[in-house]
C-alpha positions in Angstrom: -12.0 -27.7 76.2 -15.5 -26.5 75.6 -15.9 -27.3 71.7 -13.2 -26.0 70.0 -12.5 -23.1 72.6 -9.6 -23.9 75.2 -10.8 -23.1 78.6 -7.3 -23.6 80.7 -3.9 -23.6 78.7 -0.8 -24.8 80.3 -2.1 -23.7 83.7 0.4 -24.8 86.4 0.9 -24.2 90.2 1.3 -25.5 93.8 -0.4 -24.4 96.9 1.5 -25.1 100.5 -0.3 -26.6 103.5 -1.9 -24.0 105.4 -1.6 -21.4 102.6 -4.8 -19.0 101.6 -4.3 -18.9 97.6 -6.5 -16.9 95.6 -7.4 -17.5 91.8 -8.0 -14.1 90.4 -9.4 -13.4 87.2 -12.6 -11.8 85.4 -15.6 -13.9 84.2 -14.2 -16.2 81.4 -10.8 -16.3 82.5 -10.9 -20.0 83.6 -11.6 -19.9 87.3 -14.7 -22.0 87.4 -13.5 -24.6 85.1 -10.2 -25.1 87.2 -12.5 -25.0 90.2 -14.8 -28.0 89.0 -11.6 -29.9 88.3 -10.3 -29.4 91.7 -13.5 -30.4 93.3 -13.5 -33.3 91.1 -17.1 -32.3 89.4 -15.3 -32.0 85.9 -12.6 -34.5 84.6 -9.6 -32.2 82.7 -9.1 -33.0 79.2 -5.2 -33.2 79.9 -2.5 -32.6 82.3 -2.5 -33.6 86.1 -3.6 -32.6 89.5 -3.2 -34.0 92.8 -4.3 -32.8 96.2 -2.2 -34.4 99.4 -0.8 -36.7 96.7 -4.0 -38.3 95.6 -4.5 -37.8 91.8 -7.7 -36.1 90.7 -8.2 -38.8 88.1 -8.2 -42.5 89.2 -8.4 -41.3 93.1 -11.2 -39.1 93.0 -13.0 -40.6 96.3 -9.9 -40.3 98.2 -9.6 -36.6 97.0 -13.2 -36.0 98.2 -12.2 -36.9 101.7 -9.9 -34.1 101.8 -12.2 -31.4 100.5 -14.6 -29.0 102.0 -16.3 -27.3 99.2 -18.4 -24.1 99.1 -20.1 -23.5 95.8 -20.9 -20.1 94.5 -24.7 -20.6 94.4 -26.2 -21.5 97.9 -26.4 -25.4 98.3 -28.6 -25.2 101.9 -31.8 -26.3 102.2 -34.0 -23.1 103.0 -36.7 -24.9 104.6 -34.2 -26.8 107.0 -32.8 -25.3 110.1 -29.1 -24.6 110.2 -28.3 -27.7 112.4 -31.0 -30.0 110.2 -28.7 -29.0 107.2 -25.3 -30.1 108.8 -26.9 -32.9 109.8 -28.1 -34.3 106.5 -24.4 -33.2 105.3 -22.6 -35.4 108.1 -24.7 -38.6 107.2 -23.1 -38.0 103.6 -19.6 -38.3 105.1 -20.4 -41.0 107.5 -20.8 -39.1 110.5 -23.7 -40.0 112.8 -24.4 -40.1 116.6 -22.6 -38.2 119.4 -19.5 -37.6 117.1 -22.0 -35.9 114.3 -23.4 -33.7 117.2 -20.2 -32.9 118.9 -18.8 -31.6 115.1 -21.9 -29.9 114.3 -21.5 -28.0 117.7 -18.1 -27.1 117.2 -18.4 -25.5 113.7 -21.7 -24.1 114.7 -20.0 -22.1 117.8 -16.6 -21.3 115.8 -18.7 -19.4 113.1 -20.9 -17.9 115.7 -24.0 -19.7 114.5 -24.7 -21.5 117.7 -27.9 -19.3 118.8 -29.4 -19.5 115.2 -28.9 -23.3 114.9 -32.5 -24.1 115.2 -33.7 -21.3 112.6 -34.6 -22.2 109.1 -31.9 -20.9 106.5 -34.4 -18.8 104.7 -34.7 -16.5 107.7 -31.1 -15.7 108.0 -29.0 -12.8 106.5 -26.9 -13.7 103.2 -23.7 -13.2 105.5 -25.1 -15.7 108.1 -26.0 -18.0 105.3 -22.7 -17.9 103.8 -21.2 -18.7 107.2 -23.6 -21.7 107.4 -22.2 -22.9 104.0 -19.0 -22.8 105.5 -20.0 -24.7 108.7 -21.2 -27.6 106.5 -18.2 -27.6 104.6 -16.0 -27.8 107.6 -18.2 -30.5 109.4 -16.0 -33.4 108.5 -12.8 -31.8 109.3 -11.3 -31.4 105.5 -7.7 -30.1 105.6 -8.5 -28.4 102.3 -11.2 -26.0 101.8 -12.2 -24.9 98.1 -14.6 -21.8 97.7 -15.6 -20.7 94.5 -16.4 -16.6 94.5 -17.3 -16.9 98.4 -18.7 -13.2 98.7 -20.8 -13.4 96.0 -24.1 -11.4 97.1 -22.2 -10.3 100.4 -22.4 -6.6 101.4 -19.1 -5.0 102.3 -19.4 -5.8 106.0 -20.4 -9.4 105.5 -17.5 -9.6 103.0 -15.0 -8.6 105.4 -16.4 -10.6 108.1 -16.4 -13.9 106.0 -12.5 -13.4 104.6 -11.5 -12.8 108.5 -13.3 -16.2 109.5 -11.3 -17.7 106.9 -7.9 -16.2 108.2 -8.7 -17.3 111.4 -9.7 -20.9 110.5 -6.1 -20.9 108.8 -4.4 -19.6 111.8 -6.4 -22.2 114.5 -6.7 -25.2 112.5 -4.2 -25.0 109.7 -6.8 -25.7 106.8 -5.3 -25.0 103.2 -7.8 -22.6 101.7 -8.1 -22.1 97.8 -10.6 -19.7 96.5 -11.7 -17.9 93.0 -12.7 -14.4 93.2 -13.0 -11.3 91.1 -12.9 -8.8 94.1 -9.9 -7.2 94.5 -10.3 -6.6 98.3 -10.7 -10.7 98.7 -7.5 -11.5 96.5 -5.3 -8.6 98.6 -6.1 -10.8 101.8 -4.7 -14.1 100.3 -1.3 -15.5 100.8 -0.6 -15.8 97.2 -2.7 -15.0 93.8 -2.7 -17.0 90.9 -4.1 -14.4 88.0 -5.7 -16.0 85.0 -6.8 -14.5 81.6 -8.2 -16.2 78.7 -7.4 -19.5 80.4 -3.8 -18.7 80.9 -2.0 -18.2 84.1 -0.2 -14.9 83.5 1.4 -14.6 87.0 1.8 -16.0 90.6 2.9 -14.4 93.7 2.2 -12.4 96.7 -0.2 -9.6 96.4 2.7 -7.2 97.6 5.3 -9.0 95.5 3.0 -8.8 92.1 2.5 -4.9 92.7 6.1 -4.3 93.1 6.4 -5.9 89.5 4.6 -2.6 88.2 7.2 0.4 87.2 6.2 2.9 89.8 3.4 5.0 90.5 0.2 4.6 87.9 -0.7 7.8 86.1 -4.1 7.9 84.3 -5.2 10.9 82.3 -8.6 11.6 80.6 -8.1 13.7 77.2 -10.5 14.7 74.3 -7.8 13.4 71.9 -6.1 10.5 74.1 -4.2 9.0 71.4 -2.6 12.5 70.5 -2.1 12.7 74.3 -0.3 9.5 74.3 2.0 10.0 71.3 2.8 13.6 72.9 3.6 12.2 75.9 5.9 9.3 74.4 7.9 12.1 72.3 8.1 14.6 75.1 9.1 12.2 78.1 10.5 9.0 76.4 8.3 6.9 78.3 5.9 4.3 77.4 2.2 5.5 77.3 -0.7 3.1 76.7 -4.5 3.8 75.9 -6.9 1.6 78.4 -10.5 2.1 77.9 -10.1 5.7 76.2 -7.7 7.0 78.8 -3.8 7.3 78.7 -2.0 5.4 81.2 1.6 5.7 82.5 3.9 3.5 84.7 6.3 6.2 86.4 8.2 6.4 89.0 7.7 9.6 91.5 4.1 9.8 90.0 3.5 13.2 91.4 6.3 15.0 89.8 5.2 13.2 86.3 1.9 14.7 87.0 3.1 18.3 87.4 5.5 18.1 84.6 2.9 16.4 82.2 0.1 19.2 83.3 2.5 21.9 82.6 3.5 20.6 79.3 -0.1 19.7 78.0 -2.6 21.3 80.2 -5.1 22.3 77.1 -4.8 18.4 76.3 -5.7 17.1 79.8 -9.4 17.1 81.3 -8.6 15.0 84.3 -5.4 13.3 85.7 -5.0 10.9 88.7 -2.1 9.2 90.5 -1.4 6.4 93.0 0.3 3.3 94.0 -0.4 0.1 92.0 -3.1 -1.9 92.9 -3.8 -5.7 91.7 -5.9 -4.3 88.8 -3.1 -2.3 87.8 -1.1 -5.4 88.1 -3.6 -7.3 85.6 -3.8 -4.2 83.2 0.1 -4.5 83.2 0.5 -8.2 82.5 -2.3 -8.2 79.7 -2.9 -4.9 78.2 -6.7 -4.8 79.2 -8.6 -3.7 82.0 -9.7 -6.6 84.5 -13.6 -6.2 83.3 -12.8 -5.7 79.6 -12.7 -9.2 77.7 -11.8 -7.2 74.4 -8.3 -5.5 73.3 -9.1 -2.4 75.3 -5.6 -1.1 74.9 -2.8 -0.7 72.1 -0.2 -2.6 74.4 -1.6 -5.9 73.2 -0.7 -5.1 69.6 2.7 -4.5 70.9 3.1 -7.8 72.4 2.6 -6.8 76.0 -0.9 -9.4 76.3 
């Protein structure tokens, strides 16, 4: 709860050992609140949660030993070298001497940072700094890794590299990874995704499974009078058409044939049309009636019980 606003409402899910699990949603969807609860930074006002059998309420110290955490905002000391940052972090987890040196050398090597270990963090690129954050989180060998918007600020190439490192980490060490994201490509690389909207969990599943739940291809049409075109399509083709952000949207099997038929029927009413296979953003629209980046009622679908 934030005052009278409910940040999370009846959210329930489980994550399997060795799974990459994504919490997908727009800003305000509840991702950050859930991340803070799971990382023991914030107590939940109700309900319960546990990690490897240890409850977050009453056993926070035990839970923290299971966790490696990468925050959305940098937590490294820019004026220290990469190795010095790891050393300071290791002391907090009771690592010292030869054991600390060995663990630091291992994570630096695995993340491609061994040759940059003596450089100050401020001299590293954004992608290398993100890897250094990950190296710090993995130093004490946690079985669970929590990441809050891990690719924030990274260019597309660095983002792909970072997600690839996570996949290799899971495959090599069996680490369970839970990440929050609003990046569709990032979510596509997860084993399963939980979609959050206004604090509610609207669906959970593998990305491919979630997209299969959408009814066919996605056809999107621009028109001078979208509401009029929507009504015409409903009457002529006996299918559901909705308004989303000023466009007409139809979910239809064999979308290429529907595009041909609707253009033939209403060519003067349509200025532009596209179609394609469903994406995770289409899944979000299908489930909520809203565009992913729109927190308001962008579609008449919500008035029809679709949200």
